[in-house]
N, C-alpha and C positions, 0 to 999 in steps of 0.2 A: 504494500500500500504506500509506504513512504517512498519507495523507489519510483512508483508510477507518478506520485505527486511531484517528486523531484524532476522527473523527465518532462512533465507538463510545464513546470515553472521554467525549466531550462529552454524548452522549445519557444516559450514566449520571450525570454530574455535574448536567446540566440536563435533566430529563425532558421539558420542553416545548420544548426547542430544535429538535428534528427537525420538530415540527408547525409551528413558526414559519418554519423554513427552507423547508418545502414550500409554505406559503402565499405566502411572499415570491417563490419561484421562479415559481409560477403567475401571480402579479400582474405580474411582469416580462415573462412571455410575452405576456400580454394587452396590456400597455403598448406593447411593441414592435409587435404586430400593429395596435394602434390608430394608432400613428404612421405605419405603412406605409399604412393605408387612408386616413388624413387626407391623405397626400401625393397620393392619387389624386383628391382633391376632395371627399371626404365630410366632413360636419360631425363634430365630436368626439363628439357623442351617437350619431350613426348609426355612426361608425367603432367606437365602444366596443361597441355592440350586435352589430355584425357580427363583431368579434374574439371576443366571447364565444361566438357561434354556431360559429365556426370551431374554437374550442378544444374545444367539446363540454361535456358535463355535468360541471361542476367537482366536485360532490359525489361522483359515481361515480368520477372519477379519484382524488380524495383517498382514498376507501375502498380502491381497488386499491393505492395506494401504501402505505397502512397495512398491508394484508394482506401485501404483499411485504416490507415492513420487518419485520413480525412473523415471517415465515418465515425471513428472514435471521438474526434474533436466535435463533430456535429452533435453526437449523443451527449457529450459532456456539457456543451453549451445549452442544449435543450434541458438537461437535468438541472443545470444551474439556474436557468430562467424559471423553471417550475418551483425550485426551492425559494427563490426570491419572491415570486408571486404568493406562494403559500405563507411566507413570513409576513408580507405586507397585509394579507387578509386577516391573519391571526391577530396582528397588532391593531388593525382597524376595528375588530370585534370587541377589543378590551381597551378602550381609550384611557381609562384610569391607570391600568398597568403600564400602558405605553408611555404615558407622561412621567410616571415614577421611574421607569427604566431609563428614559432619555435624560431626566434630571440627574439620576444617579451616575450615569456614564459621563454627563457633562461635568458634574462636581469632581468625579474621580480623575478625569483627564485634566481639569483645571488645577486641582491640587497637586497632581504629579508634575504638571508643567511648572507651577510656581516653585515647588521644592527643587526641581532640576535647575531652574533659573538661579536660585540662591546658591546651590552647590556648585554650579558651573562658574558663577561669578566669584565665589569665595575660595573654592578649593581647586578647580580645574584650570581656569584661565590664569595665565602668567601675568603678573602685574607689569605694566609698561614702564619699568624702571630698570636701570642698570643693576645687575646682581641683586634681584629682589630677595633672595634667600638671606642676605646680610642685614635686612631691615628688622628692627625690633621695636615694639611699643613699650614705653616706660610708664608705669603707674606707681602710685603710693600704696603700699600694703602694710597695714598696722600689724605689729608683732602679735597682738592678742586676737586678731581676726585675719588669718591668712587668706581667707576667701573673699575678703571685702576689698575690692579694688576702688581706688579713687584717684582723682587728678592730683597733680603736684603743684606746689607753689612756685612762683617765679624765682624766689630766692633759692629754693632747692634745685630748680632746673639749672640756674646759673652755676651753682656749686658743682652739681653733677657734671655739667658740660666741661667745666674747667679742670676738674680733678679726676675724672674717670680715665681708665687705661684700656677699656674694652672697645670704645667707639672711636672711629676716625672722625666722625662728625655727629652732632646731635642738634635737634631742633624741637620746638614746642608749638603746639597749635590748640586752638579752642574754637568751638562753633556755636553761633547763636544768630538771632535775627536782628537786623537794624532797619530803620525806616529811611528809604531813599526819597529825597525831595529835590526840587529844583530842575527836574527834567520831566515835565508832564505831571500826571497825577501821582500823588505819594503812593509808594508801594513797599512791601516787605521784601527784603533781599536776604538770602542765606549768606552769612558773613563768616569768614575764617580769620580769626585773630591769631597771627602767627609770629614767630621769630624769623628774621630774614633767611636763616640758614636752611629753611625747609625747601626752598627752590633748588639750590645746587645739590642738596642731599638727595632729592628725588629726580634730579636731572630734568627739571621742568624748563622748557625753552619757550619764551614768549612768542606769540603770533606777531606782535608788533610792540615796539617800545622795549621796556625792560621789566624785570621783577624787582623785588625789594632788595636794597643793598644793606650791608651791615650798619651804616650810619643811620638808615631809616628806622632801625630798631632801638636807637638810643632815646632816653628821656629828653624831651625838649626838642626833638627833631621835627621838621615840618611834616605834617600828616599827608601821606601819599597812599594811593590805592591802586591795585591791579584788578581789572574787571574780567569776567569770563567772556568767551566768544559768544555764548548764548545771550547774555545780558547786553552785550555790545550790539548784537543783531536786533533783539526784540525791543530794547528800550531806546537805543540811539541810532537805529537804522544803519549800522555798520559805517558810521561816519568816521573816516580816518583822522579827522581833526579833533576827535575826542581826547586823544593823548595831549596832555598839557592843560586841558580844561578842568574845571572844578565841579565836583559833585558833593552833595550834602548828605551825610549819614548821621541820623539822630541829632540834627541841628549843628553838626560840626562839618566844616568844609574839608574835603580831601582832593588833592590834585591827582588826576589819573596819569600814571606813568607807564602802564603797559596793559596788554591784553593776553590772556592765557587761552590756548586752544581748547575746544570742547572735549578733546580726548583726555585731558588731564584729570586724574582722580586720586584720592588719598588711599593709602594702603589699609586703613582700618574700617573700610566700609561706610564712611561718613557720606551723607547725601552730597550731591554735586553743589558746589558753592558758586555764588554769583560775584562775590567781592572778596579780595584779600587785603588786609591791612595789618600794620604792625600792632602787636598786642600792647606795646607801650603807648600807642596813640588811640587805642580803642576807647570810644566814649563810655562803654559799659565796664570793661575790666581794667583799663589803664589806671584810673585813680586808686584801684585796690591792689596794685601789684606789690606795693611796699608792705602790705599787711602779711605777716607770717602765716596766718591761718587761712589766707585766701588761696584756695587750691583751684586754679582755673586752667591749667595746662595739661595736656597729654604729650609725653615726650616721644619722639621718633629718633632712633639711633641707628647708625650704620656701623656694623661690626668691622673691626680691623681685619685685613686679610690675614689668613692663617690662624684666626681665633678659633679655639676649641672649647666647647662647653665642658664644664667640669662640675661635679657634685660638690656643693659647699657643705662642709662639716660644721656643726654648731661648736662655738667656742666654749 
């Protein structure tokens, strides 16, 4: 049964496969008959001719096989049509069952599609960064609650970045919403408050202009912003003159210095962002950075080449 099904599927996928199989089978029969006659003392030429005569008219046999194959396919198509019509009539007689069955299949397919989309995005697809296996997220973990992850303070991030020996570079980021005004109707934009090192760490190249520089992350620096390609297109009509102009985020003006391509995304599954600003100039988090208990950042580190994980023993 499985072999017949496989042959039917193969015939659909390779229309000439059945013809080649038939010719190969006939050739094998003649070869075996030739070897049998040669064992009786006939020359190969005579044995071949005698085997062909024993086999009969090859052309007629091939035509019979084609006719039989055609009738089998006709019968298969007829049976398939009958099964489809029977199934449709059965479902039409029981509309409640049909609706439940269709909804169940729809929910099942939808749920599996959603799960696969998540697994594909998180586990299967390679992140578009250089050496993504070297990237590590850095959280705060209380000693008395090893399962409780939280953000880290700006002071802790700065000390960790300056004193660690595991990372070749380290950056911080935080996500929240700000209100964009001064360009049409006010709107909420997804904002990433970051340290400037995030862009070279992830190999982010601007579509136009530049990304944040180290001086942009200092306290008292002029507030600048990088906008996404999507926001540039939807809100500013892809105007190339946007770079150098000012936009207002939560009543604070920011000068646009660059545009990031739509393909850029973070490694921790955060939603796509519209605007990137320095956390030091953030209207929401900037005034709180000096407070030790203000944990607003998630760290992203790139391990040094040759780094090997080791189990830490308690002291």
